[in-house]
C-alpha positions, -999 to 999 in steps of 0.1 A, spaced: 234 -537 -337 216 -550 -374 208 -522 -390 248 -500 -378 255 -530 -392 242 -526 -426 251 -489 -428 287 -498 -418 284 -519 -451 268 -497 -474 297 -473 -459 327 -500 -469 309 -505 -500 311 -474 -513 346 -467 -505 356 -499 -522 338 -487 -554 354 -455 -552 391 -470 -549 382 -498 -579 370 -474 -605 403 -450 -595 427 -479 -597 409 -488 -630 417 -445 -640 447 -452 -630 454 -485 -646 441 -470 -681 463 -443 -676 491 -460 -673 484 -486 -706 479 -454 -723 516 -443 -711 528 -479 -728 516 -471 -755 530 -439 -761 563 -453 -747 559 -476 -775 552 -460 -805 580 -439 -794 608 -472 -790 596 -483 -828 598 -446 -844 633 -448 -838 
């Protein structure tokens, strides 16, 4: 029972880390996109 629990926990942890990494990449892409929009609007 105990070993099965810890295995499930590490799987969940891995999934959470993967989600976090993807979210950080999406936030970075959004910031870059917003920065480009800001440059375009100030250029006018």
